[in-house]
C-alpha positions, 0 to 999 in steps of 0.5 A: 500500500502506498501512503499519502500525505495523511500517512494513511495507506491507500489502494490503487493510487498510481505513483504517477497520479497527477496530484502525487506527481505535482506534490513530489516535483514541488518537494524536489524544487523546494529541496525537501524530502520526496517522501514526506516533504518535511526536512531539507535535503541539504545540510550545507550548499553542496553537502546532503544529509544522509537520510531524512530526519522525519521519515528515515528515507535514505538519500544516497543508496549506493556509491554512484547513485547520483550519476543520473543527476549529472545527466539531468544537470548537463541536459538543463545546462545545455538547453539553457545555454543554447536558448540564451546564446541563440536568443540573444544572438537573434535579438541583439546580434552577438559576435562570435567571440561574445557568443563564446564568452557567454556560452562558456561562462554559462557552462561554468556557472549553471551546473554549479547553480543547478547542482542541488536541484538536479540531485533533488529531481533525480532523487524524486524521480527514483522515488516515483519509479520505486513506488511504481515498482513496489506497487507492481510487485504487490499486485503480482503477489496479491492473489486474485 
């Protein structure tokens, strides 16, 4: 059984139900625990707590767990850099050296600024997928 915000078990609620999905993504964007949303993920700027103080959810499950967050961060960075450089080139008419300086500067700054959010989004995505896997396994084991 999955648990909703009230802590009561529910049957048949999809982990990808729109309300649940919005709630978990909102928690990710607020840098909160994806399960309960009560505690902060980070102790300091780049240092994550080991687990949630309220519900006990372990954040980093194994070495290399957050490699997927690197891909999230990379995709966001590239999309933003391309959009900004091309948008400014189209509206203002940047020269090639200006485009390169702006692009390189953004490629250095954006990953640092988005680091915490990429990890939080990756953790939330994993939490949703784990919920879906647990639900499928329960349904498979439940006699009909």
